[in-house]
N, C-alpha and C positions, 0 to 999 in steps of 0.2 A: 270500189271506185273512189276517186278523190273529187272533192268539190271545193272550189275556192269560195270564201265567204268574207264578209266585212261585218265586224261588230260595231253597231252604232247605237246612239241613244238620243232621245229628245227629253231633256230635263229628267234623266234617269229612267225613263221608260225605254228599256233596252231590248233590242231584237237582233237576230242574226239575219243579215241580208245576203241573199244569193241571187246572182243574175242568171236568168235562163236565156239571155241573148246568145250565149255561147256554151251553155251547159244544159243538161237534162236532169230534171227531178221527177222520178216516177211515182213516189209515194210521199207527198209532202206532209201528210198527217203523221205518219210514223216518224218521219225525219224530224218534225218539230218536237215531238215527245222526247226523242233521243237527244237532240242537240240542246234543248232548253234546260235540261237538268243541270243544276249549278254544281253538282258534285261529280257526275260522271260524263257530262257533256261540255259544251262551250259555256252554257249558262245564258239565260235570257227569258224575257216574257213570251217568247215565241219566235217563229221564223217568218220573214217576209220575203217573198219571191218578187224580183223585179223582172218583168216579162215584156216582150214586144207587144205592141198594141196596133190595131188597125184604125183606131179612132183617136188616139192621143200619142204623146211622146213616149209613154211607157205605161205599163199596167202593173198594179200592185195587188198581190194576193197575200192575205194575212192568215197565219195559222197560230193559234194560241198554244200555250205550253201543254195543254191537254190534247192537242191535235185537232180541235174543232176549228173550222174556218170562220173568220170574222168578215164583216162587210166593209168596215171602215176603221181607221185608227189615225187620229189627228197627229200624234207625235210621230207615228210611223210614216205618214205621208210626207212630213217635212224632211225626214231622213231620206226618203226615196228621192225627193227633189235634189238633195245634196248629192246622193249617190249617182244619179244620172248626169248631173252637171260635172262633178269632180272627175268622173271617169270618162268624160268626153262622149257620152251617149247622146248629148245634144251639143250644138255648136257653142263656142265660148261667148258669143255675143247674144245668146238667147237667154234672157233672165226671166221671161214669162213662159212657163211651160204648162202642159196639161198631163194629168195622170188619171188613167182609167181605174175605177174601183167598182166593187159590187154595188156601191151606192151612187154610181154615176161618175161622170168625168169632172174632176176638180181642177181649178186653175190656181197655180202657184206663182207668187212673185218672189224671186230669189235675191237676197242681199249677198253680194260677193265682195270679198276682201282678199287681195293677193292671189287671185285666181281660184279661191275656194269659197263655197257657200258657208256663211256663218249663221244666217237666220232666214226664215221663210214665212211669208204671209200667205195664208190659205183661205180662199173663198170656200167655206164648207157647205154652202147651199142653205136653203130655208129649213128652219126647224119644223119638225112634224109634231103636231100636238093632238091630232085625232087619235084617241086610244085604239081604235080598230086598226090603224096603220102602224102603230108603234112596234108590236102589238101589246096591249094591256087591257085587262078585263075591268074597265071602269065604264060607267054610263056617262052619256053626254058627249059634247064635242071636244071637251078638254078635261084633263084630270089634274086640277090645281089644288094643292093643300087638302088632299083626300085622306081620310083615316085608313090605315092598313095595319092589321094585326099580324105581326111576325113573331113566331115562337112565343106567343102569349103576351107580347108587349105591343102597345099601340104607338104607331108612328104616323106623322102627317107627311104625305109624299106628293110630289109633282112628277108626272110622267112626260118624258120628252124623247123623241128619236132624232138623232143626228146621222141617220143611216144605220144606226144600231140603237137598241133600246136602253134608256136610262131612267133610273128612279132616283130623284133628288129629295133629300130630307134635310131640313135646317135644324141645327142643334146648338146648344150653348157652348160646348167644348168638344172639339173633335179629337183632341189628343188623348183623352181618357177612355175613348171607345175601344173595346176589344174586338176589332174587326174580324179576327180569325174565328170568333164565336158568333158574331152577329151576321157577317157577310153571307155565309151559305144559305141562311134562311131567306134573305132577300133574293139572292140569285135564283133559287129554285122555287120561289113562291108561285102558287097557281095563278096569281093575278098576271103573271108574265109568262105566257106559253112558250116563248123562245128563250127563256131565262133573261136576266137583266144585269146591267152594270149599275152599281149603286154608289151615289155620291153623298157623303156626309159633310155638311157645310156649316161653317160659322160666318156670320156677317160681321165684318170689322167696321165697314162704313159703306156708303152708297156707291163706292167705286173700288172696294177691296173685299175679297172673299178668301177664306181659308178652306181648303178641301182635302179630304182623304177619299180614296176610291177603292171599292171592291169590284174587280173586273171578272165577268163571267169567263170561266175557263182558265184564269190565271191567278185568282186570289187578289190580295192587296198588292197594288203596284204603286210606285212612287209618283206616277203621273199618268194622266189620261187626257188626251187632247179633246176628243169628242165629249168626254165627261165634263171638262172645263166649259166647253160651249153649252152643253145642256144645263150646267149649273147657273151660268149667267142668264140663260133664257128663263129658267125657273125663278131666279132672283127677281127678274123684271116682272114676271107674271104675278109674283107674290108681293110686289111693291117695295122690295129692298133696294133695287137698282133701277136705272133708267135706260131706255132704249137710246140708240145713237150716241152712246157714251163708252169710252174705253174703260173696261173693268179689268183690274188685275186679279188673277186667281193664283193664290199661293198654294203650291202643292209641295209634297215632301221633297221632290226632286228639283224644284225651282218654280219660276213664275211664268205664266202665260198671260197675254193681253187679248181680251175677247171683246168684240163689238157686236151687239145684236141690233138688227134693223128690221123693218117691216119685210124686207126682201130676202135677207140672208144673214148668216153668222160668219164673221171674219175672225180668224185666229192668227196671232203672230207669236213666234217663239224660235228658240235656237235649235240647231241640229249639229251633232258632233260625231266624228269617227273615233272609235276607241283603238281598234287594231284590225289587221287583216291576217288571214291564214288559210291553210288548207286542211281539210278534215277527211279522214277515211270513213266511208259510209257503206252500208249494205243496201243496194238498190236493185 
């Protein structure tokens, strides 16, 4: 059978977007594995299904490149906002929309130029710091700057959930790290029973951070929206940045602006369409 798709990215965090408003996907896990391959498929960090919702304007389902389903993706949800607006799934005068995710319903503010969305502001909801809810196997009500032995090396980490689990560690130089060797040890560490996304962060100043990320199920990606949010939360908890202040997070694919408050975390960044096409799949 044939499926229509749209290749999109948020600061180089690229996914294959497929609408189920008028198409059927029976095995999204296998589909994501096949289509995400950058040599034999379309290529991407995974597949995102844009689905009808009974509680929001649309529903987002995220499948990583290894077929595992994720709960939330900050760069992905911005592209979903662009997808539903640009394709007329919401009215042209509606620039505040809601998207259902496995981490709850998120509100998006769309910035539109010449009838197309160029950037999106997302209310990501409150950061989860209780280790039992992340989940992470640390004692206490928070896990801030805790020692963690990974493959024989000690790191100091802060655990945060933005609807998916994150482990943030601050380093002097992110560019020299061999993430392909380091990342799997964090991802599958027994301290994180559901596996974990890991952010390696350099503090430039109190409103600028540099970050690289190892994402569970995808390996190193050039950007991670929930990871940028978790990074700013961790930076505030460790005294590097301040709440209620815009913090720029520099990722390999581009910049995101994050604001952490007592009530929520807000992310602002671009969304882009790369190309559209039709792919033959076995379903």
